Residue frames relative to the residue before (quaternion, step in Angstrom):
aa qw qx qy qz dx dy dz
X 1.0000 0.0000 0.0000 0.0000 0.00 0.00 0.00
X 0.5276 -0.6494 0.4372 0.3298 3.62 -0.88 0.87
X 0.4372 -0.6830 0.5236 0.2613 3.54 -1.18 0.60
X 0.5815 -0.5906 0.4405 0.3449 3.53 -1.14 0.69
X 0.3320 -0.7690 0.5069 0.2035 3.63 -0.51 1.11
X 0.6854 0.4772 -0.2754 0.4761 3.59 1.25 -0.36
X 0.3290 0.8117 -0.4576 0.1534 3.59 1.28 -0.08
X 0.7173 0.4362 -0.2714 0.4706 3.60 0.73 -0.98
X 0.6693 0.4923 -0.2986 0.4695 3.57 0.92 -0.90
X 0.5999 0.5915 -0.3475 0.4116 3.56 1.06 -0.81
X 0.6555 0.5242 -0.3191 0.4401 3.59 0.90 -0.91
X 0.6571 0.5070 -0.3077 0.4654 3.57 0.97 -0.84
X 0.6763 0.4975 -0.2916 0.4583 3.57 0.92 -0.95
X 0.6409 0.5221 -0.3223 0.4613 3.57 1.01 -0.81
X 0.6645 0.5097 -0.3063 0.4526 3.57 0.91 -0.91
X 0.6690 0.5025 -0.3007 0.4577 3.58 0.96 -0.86
X 0.6830 0.4680 -0.2945 0.4773 3.58 0.89 -0.89
X 0.6275 0.5304 -0.3378 0.4592 3.60 1.00 -0.76
X 0.6271 0.5349 -0.3357 0.4559 3.58 1.03 -0.77
X 0.6884 0.4741 -0.2851 0.4691 3.58 0.86 -0.95
X 0.6546 0.5037 -0.3098 0.4710 3.56 0.98 -0.84
X 0.6335 0.5457 -0.3286 0.4393 3.56 0.99 -0.84
X 0.6535 0.5038 -0.3055 0.4752 3.54 1.00 -0.85
X 0.6638 0.5027 -0.3030 0.4635 3.58 0.95 -0.87
X 0.6626 0.5017 -0.3094 0.4621 3.58 0.96 -0.84
X 0.6218 0.5385 -0.3369 0.4580 3.57 1.05 -0.73
X 0.6520 0.5013 -0.3044 0.4805 3.56 1.02 -0.81
X 0.6309 0.5267 -0.3283 0.4654 3.57 1.08 -0.73
X 0.6286 0.5379 -0.3362 0.4501 3.57 0.99 -0.80
X 0.6522 0.5082 -0.3121 0.4679 3.56 0.94 -0.88
X 0.6545 0.5145 -0.3093 0.4596 3.58 1.01 -0.84
X 0.6368 0.5264 -0.3240 0.4608 3.58 0.99 -0.82
X 0.6923 0.4752 -0.2817 0.4642 3.57 0.83 -0.98
X 0.6533 0.5086 -0.3165 0.4629 3.58 1.05 -0.73
X 0.7035 0.4691 -0.2648 0.4635 3.59 1.05 -0.78
X 0.6044 0.5970 -0.3470 0.3974 3.55 1.22 -0.50
X 0.3341 -0.7229 0.5683 0.2072 3.58 -0.81 1.00
X 0.2267 -0.7678 0.5765 0.1635 3.55 -1.27 0.17
X 0.4057 -0.2603 -0.8453 0.2303 1.53 -1.31 2.12
X 0.5889 -0.6496 0.3593 0.3195 3.59 -1.05 0.78
X 0.1002 -0.7252 0.6743 0.0965 3.49 -1.35 0.50
X 0.6563 -0.5147 0.3615 0.4167 3.56 -1.22 0.37
X 0.4555 -0.6957 0.4887 0.2639 3.57 -0.97 0.88
X 0.5470 -0.6437 0.4208 0.3308 3.62 -1.03 0.72
X 0.6497 -0.5409 0.3749 0.3805 3.56 -1.22 0.55
X 0.6024 0.5881 -0.3530 0.4082 3.58 1.03 -0.77
X 0.5942 0.5774 -0.3570 0.4314 3.56 1.08 -0.74
X 0.7104 0.4506 -0.2631 0.4722 3.60 0.87 -0.93
X 0.5946 0.5714 -0.3694 0.4285 3.60 1.07 -0.61
X 0.6547 0.4947 -0.3002 0.4864 3.56 0.99 -0.85
X 0.6153 0.5631 -0.3391 0.4353 3.57 1.02 -0.81
X 0.6779 0.4913 -0.2966 0.4596 3.60 0.90 -0.89
X 0.6442 0.5336 -0.3194 0.4453 3.56 1.01 -0.80
X 0.6459 0.5419 -0.3180 0.4336 3.58 1.08 -0.69
X 0.7247 0.4582 -0.2551 0.4469 3.59 1.03 -0.71
X 0.5873 0.6510 -0.3715 0.3055 3.60 1.05 -0.65
X 0.6560 0.5436 -0.3620 0.3783 3.68 0.75 -0.82
X 0.7330 0.4070 -0.2747 0.4708 3.62 0.71 -0.92
X 0.5843 0.5520 -0.3777 0.4596 3.58 1.15 -0.50
X 0.6599 0.5052 -0.3084 0.4628 3.59 0.91 -0.90
X 0.6453 0.5242 -0.3225 0.4526 3.58 0.94 -0.83
X 0.6719 0.4932 -0.2990 0.4647 3.58 0.91 -0.90
X 0.6568 0.5151 -0.3144 0.4521 3.58 0.90 -0.89
X 0.6793 0.4887 -0.2969 0.4600 3.57 0.89 -0.92
X 0.6449 0.5257 -0.3218 0.4519 3.58 0.95 -0.87
X 0.6901 0.4863 -0.2820 0.4558 3.57 0.88 -0.95
X 0.6721 0.4916 -0.2980 0.4667 3.57 0.92 -0.90
X 0.6486 0.5181 -0.3169 0.4588 3.57 1.00 -0.81
X 0.5986 0.5540 -0.3546 0.4571 3.58 1.07 -0.70
X 0.6853 0.4812 -0.2876 0.4649 3.58 0.85 -0.98
X 0.6756 0.5015 -0.2993 0.4500 3.58 0.87 -0.93
X 0.6723 0.5010 -0.2980 0.4563 3.58 0.87 -0.95
X 0.6293 0.5372 -0.3280 0.4559 3.58 1.00 -0.81
X 0.7059 0.4581 -0.2698 0.4680 3.56 0.84 -0.97
X 0.6292 0.5262 -0.3386 0.4611 3.60 0.96 -0.81
X 0.6370 0.5546 -0.3216 0.4281 3.58 1.07 -0.72
X 0.6618 0.4960 -0.3041 0.4729 3.58 1.24 -0.34
X 0.6055 0.5698 -0.3477 0.4333 3.59 1.28 -0.17
X 0.2286 -0.8276 0.5049 0.0889 3.55 -0.53 1.19
X 0.5815 0.5079 -0.4311 0.4669 3.56 0.82 1.02
X 0.5828 -0.5700 0.4419 0.3745 3.55 -1.27 0.35
X 0.2041 -0.7959 0.5629 0.0893 3.56 -0.77 1.09
X 0.6999 -0.5428 0.3219 0.3344 3.54 -1.34 -0.06
X 0.7191 -0.4797 0.2775 0.4193 3.59 0.88 0.80
X 0.6235 -0.5974 0.3278 0.3834 3.55 1.00 0.87
X 0.1362 0.8028 -0.5572 0.1630 3.55 0.92 0.94
X 0.5598 0.6349 -0.3774 0.3756 3.57 1.14 -0.63
X 0.6009 0.5779 -0.3694 0.4105 3.60 1.07 -0.62
X 0.6621 0.4824 -0.3061 0.4850 3.57 0.99 -0.78
X 0.6148 0.5435 -0.3424 0.4576 3.58 1.05 -0.73
X 0.6462 0.5130 -0.3102 0.4723 3.56 1.01 -0.83
X 0.6548 0.5177 -0.3177 0.4498 3.59 0.90 -0.89
X 0.6673 0.4993 -0.3029 0.4623 3.56 0.91 -0.90
X 0.6442 0.5129 -0.3260 0.4644 3.57 0.97 -0.83
X 0.6714 0.5127 -0.3081 0.4376 3.59 0.84 -0.97
X 0.6477 0.5220 -0.3221 0.4520 3.57 0.95 -0.83
X 0.7017 0.4629 -0.2714 0.4687 3.57 0.84 -0.97
X 0.6854 0.4895 -0.2950 0.4512 3.57 0.89 -0.93
X 0.6238 0.5365 -0.3431 0.4530 3.60 1.01 -0.74
X 0.6334 0.5245 -0.3246 0.4673 3.56 1.01 -0.80
X 0.6867 0.4773 -0.2835 0.4694 3.58 0.86 -0.97
X 0.6588 0.5105 -0.3098 0.4575 3.57 0.97 -0.85
X 0.6439 0.5217 -0.3236 0.4566 3.58 0.93 -0.85
X 0.6460 0.5052 -0.3165 0.4767 3.57 0.98 -0.81
X 0.6541 0.5173 -0.3143 0.4536 3.58 0.94 -0.89
X 0.6756 0.4908 -0.2993 0.4617 3.58 0.88 -0.93
X 0.6452 0.5137 -0.3208 0.4658 3.57 1.00 -0.79
X 0.6524 0.5090 -0.3132 0.4660 3.58 0.96 -0.87
X 0.6506 0.5213 -0.3098 0.4572 3.55 1.02 -0.84
X 0.6447 0.5066 -0.3096 0.4816 3.57 1.01 -0.84
X 0.6275 0.5400 -0.3269 0.4558 3.57 0.96 -0.89
X 0.6633 0.5113 -0.3009 0.4561 3.58 0.95 -0.89
X 0.6700 0.4976 -0.3042 0.4594 3.58 0.89 -0.93
X 0.6739 0.4837 -0.2954 0.4740 3.58 0.89 -0.95
X 0.6632 0.5144 -0.3075 0.4483 3.58 0.91 -0.90
X 0.6607 0.5014 -0.3055 0.4678 3.58 0.95 -0.86
X 0.6474 0.5219 -0.3226 0.4521 3.57 1.00 -0.82
X 0.6645 0.4921 -0.3055 0.4722 3.59 0.94 -0.85
X 0.6291 0.5264 -0.3301 0.4671 3.58 1.01 -0.80
X 0.6516 0.5109 -0.3171 0.4625 3.58 0.95 -0.85
X 0.6258 0.5286 -0.3386 0.4629 3.56 1.03 -0.76
X 0.6865 0.4986 -0.2865 0.4449 3.58 0.85 -0.98
X 0.7311 0.4167 -0.2259 0.4907 3.56 1.15 -0.63
X 0.6814 0.4559 -0.2788 0.5002 3.61 1.28 -0.03
X 0.3144 -0.7691 0.5254 0.1833 3.62 -0.26 1.20
X 0.8258 0.2514 -0.1838 0.4701 3.57 -0.98 0.84
X 0.4480 0.6867 -0.4675 0.3304 3.59 1.22 0.01
X 0.3325 -0.7713 0.5157 0.1691 3.57 -0.88 0.95
X 0.6465 -0.4977 0.3975 0.4200 3.55 -1.29 0.24
X 0.6242 0.5415 -0.3459 0.4443 3.59 0.98 -0.76
X 0.6580 0.4972 -0.3095 0.4733 3.59 0.99 -0.77
X 0.6208 0.5245 -0.3397 0.4734 3.58 1.07 -0.69
X 0.6640 0.5029 -0.3057 0.4611 3.58 0.90 -0.90
X 0.6117 0.5420 -0.3444 0.4620 3.59 1.11 -0.63
X 0.6335 0.5201 -0.3260 0.4710 3.58 1.08 -0.71
X 0.6749 0.5117 -0.2816 0.4509 3.56 1.09 -0.75
X 0.5649 0.6831 -0.3703 0.2775 3.57 1.03 -0.78
X 0.6284 0.5424 -0.3815 0.4067 3.70 0.90 -0.64
X 0.6149 0.5703 -0.3517 0.4159 3.58 1.13 -0.57
X 0.7920 0.3119 -0.1288 0.5089 3.56 1.16 -0.56
X 0.5215 0.6960 -0.3775 0.3179 3.57 1.27 0.07
X 0.7113 -0.4670 0.3326 0.4065 3.52 -1.36 0.18
X 0.6112 0.5701 -0.3584 0.4159 3.59 1.06 -0.70
X 0.6531 0.4954 -0.3199 0.4750 3.57 0.97 -0.81
X 0.6380 0.5302 -0.3261 0.4533 3.58 0.96 -0.85
X 0.6695 0.5050 -0.2969 0.4568 3.57 0.94 -0.88
X 0.6524 0.5202 -0.3128 0.4537 3.57 0.95 -0.89
X 0.6475 0.5060 -0.3137 0.4757 3.57 0.93 -0.88
X 0.6592 0.5320 -0.3133 0.4292 3.58 0.90 -0.93
X 0.6497 0.5153 -0.3223 0.4566 3.60 0.89 -0.91
X 0.6912 0.4915 -0.2772 0.4515 3.55 0.82 -1.04
X 0.7286 0.4499 -0.2539 0.4498 3.58 0.86 -0.92
X 0.5816 0.5265 -0.3842 0.4868 3.60 1.13 -0.43
X 0.6176 0.5282 -0.3362 0.4759 3.59 1.03 -0.76
X 0.6652 0.5105 -0.3034 0.4526 3.58 0.90 -0.95
X 0.6913 0.4816 -0.2930 0.4520 3.59 0.89 -0.87
X 0.6281 0.5137 -0.3413 0.4744 3.61 1.03 -0.68
X 0.6373 0.5119 -0.3221 0.4775 3.58 1.02 -0.78
X 0.6462 0.5185 -0.3232 0.4573 3.60 0.95 -0.84
X 0.6568 0.5005 -0.3068 0.4732 3.58 0.99 -0.80
X 0.6302 0.5308 -0.3221 0.4661 3.55 1.03 -0.81
X 0.6639 0.5067 -0.2995 0.4613 3.55 0.94 -0.93
X 0.6367 0.5270 -0.3335 0.4535 3.61 0.98 -0.79
X 0.6590 0.4975 -0.3050 0.4745 3.58 1.00 -0.81
X 0.6414 0.5252 -0.3209 0.4580 3.57 0.98 -0.83
X 0.6635 0.5076 -0.3077 0.4554 3.58 0.91 -0.90
X 0.6485 0.5004 -0.3243 0.4731 3.58 1.03 -0.73
X 0.6424 0.5150 -0.3227 0.4669 3.59 1.01 -0.78
X 0.6596 0.5061 -0.3100 0.4612 3.57 0.95 -0.86
X 0.6257 0.5361 -0.3335 0.4581 3.59 1.07 -0.72
X 0.6779 0.4677 -0.2790 0.4938 3.57 1.21 -0.55
X 0.6349 -0.5782 0.3096 0.4083 3.56 1.32 0.15
X 0.5138 0.6348 -0.4288 0.3863 3.58 1.23 0.12
X 0.2931 -0.7430 0.5775 0.1692 3.53 -1.23 0.51
X 0.0871 0.7990 -0.5854 0.1065 3.56 -0.76 1.08
X 0.1910 -0.7556 0.6146 0.1216 3.54 -1.11 0.71
X 0.3006 -0.7599 0.5563 0.1508 3.56 -1.00 0.91
X 0.1412 -0.8025 0.5790 0.0279 3.55 -0.81 1.09
X 0.3860 -0.7107 0.5412 0.2303 3.58 -0.90 0.94
X 0.0436 -0.7904 0.6110 -0.0029 3.55 -0.86 1.04
X 0.2901 -0.7547 0.5657 0.1618 3.57 -0.99 0.86
X 0.4864 -0.6354 0.5148 0.3077 3.51 -1.32 0.38
X 0.5359 -0.5954 0.4790 0.3590 3.57 -1.24 0.37
X 0.8275 0.2063 -0.1623 0.4962 3.57 -0.79 1.03
X 0.8559 0.1562 -0.1235 0.4773 3.52 -1.06 0.86
X 0.8158 0.2756 -0.1353 0.4901 3.51 -0.06 -1.35
X 0.6479 0.5589 -0.3382 0.3918 3.58 0.94 -0.83
X 0.5793 0.5939 -0.3809 0.4082 3.60 1.16 -0.50
X 0.7070 0.4244 -0.2461 0.5095 3.58 1.07 -0.76
X 0.7565 0.3929 -0.1989 0.4836 3.55 0.91 -0.94
X 0.3486 0.7898 -0.4609 0.2058 3.60 1.27 -0.11
X 0.6533 0.5183 -0.3530 0.4242 3.66 0.85 -0.75
X 0.6700 0.5001 -0.2989 0.4600 3.60 1.19 -0.48
X 0.4755 0.6982 -0.4317 0.3163 3.59 1.21 -0.40
X 0.8437 0.1674 -0.1471 0.4883 3.54 -0.86 1.07
X 0.5622 0.5962 -0.4018 0.4088 3.60 1.22 0.03
X 0.4287 -0.7122 0.5086 0.2241 3.54 -1.25 0.55
X 0.6474 -0.4905 0.4020 0.4227 3.55 -1.26 0.43
X 0.7521 0.3153 -0.2700 0.5120 3.56 -0.84 1.03
X 0.6585 0.4684 -0.2976 0.5084 3.55 1.29 -0.28
X 0.8190 -0.1646 0.0589 0.5466 3.57 0.64 1.16
X 0.7805 0.1368 -0.1163 0.5988 3.61 1.26 -0.04
X 0.2021 -0.7962 0.5634 0.0889 3.53 -1.21 0.58
X 0.7369 0.4503 -0.2453 0.4405 3.58 0.91 -0.87
X 0.4234 -0.6992 0.4780 0.3214 3.59 1.06 -0.61
X 0.7186 -0.4307 0.3055 0.4525 3.59 -1.28 0.13
X 0.5571 -0.1298 -0.8162 -0.0817 1.54 -2.26 1.13
X 0.5244 -0.5903 0.5126 0.3372 3.51 -1.32 0.44
X 0.3949 -0.7650 0.4628 0.2113 3.57 -0.57 1.15
X 0.5757 0.6301 -0.3773 0.3595 3.60 1.20 -0.27
X 0.8070 0.1205 -0.0750 0.5732 3.61 1.20 -0.17
X 0.5045 -0.6365 0.4805 0.3309 3.60 -1.19 0.47
X 0.7973 0.3492 -0.2273 0.4368 3.55 -1.35 0.13
X 0.2986 0.7468 -0.5415 0.2447 3.60 1.03 0.67
X 0.0295 -0.8078 0.5882 -0.0258 3.57 -0.77 1.08
X 0.2635 0.7711 -0.5327 0.2284 3.56 1.05 0.74
X 0.1746 -0.7881 0.5837 0.0875 3.57 -1.25 0.24
X 0.4540 -0.6785 0.5115 0.2683 3.55 -1.31 0.31
X 0.2158 -0.7381 0.6306 0.1049 3.52 -0.91 1.05
X 0.2570 -0.7885 0.5431 0.1312 3.60 -0.96 0.81
X 0.1306 -0.7628 0.6300 0.0652 3.54 -0.97 0.94
X 0.1889 -0.8016 0.5617 0.0787 3.55 -0.49 1.22
X 0.4356 -0.6821 0.5249 0.2637 3.56 -1.03 0.83
X 0.1388 -0.7855 0.5995 0.0648 3.56 -1.02 0.84
X 0.4692 -0.6738 0.4976 0.2796 3.55 -1.04 0.83
């Protein structure tokens, strides 16, 4: 089975994004605890709206940078004249839209965790503030930051790959995209997709939405005359 051509770069990108996310989540935790009255009540919707707005800019920047790296690398391997770097605009548009959707998802997820924790406190006689804060900690911890980073680096590499493929196809080249799994962990869930082509049970490409920490990638098969 082919090796992931992004393996070394992927580790660096994951570590950098996890670091930024970890810092943002830590700041969110402090904001939640500062905004929470005692005894606690559910936080207002406006609080979460501001939280989402704070995370989107750096997420969008990271997604665009990572996707552009993948697209530019692949375009550099194509020995024909392409369409004037249209892929760069495709990457920018994807990053903007995906960052918006991701920020909303993360905010909704945080809202759910915080809301459930407060509800549990209100329904559990004798529960302490320390126990409530312990329930909240997974929403803001390093593990969540790492999981998001792995999944989103995979998504951005796939987006860059797709942008390069679309530009190559516009220039008249023929390419087939093959789903490849990583060794260990992810491959157990994604194994049925290994070696399959776009349209053969999948369309969007990695990550597989059925599980976190998906680090699969797209292998390209170019047609030869």
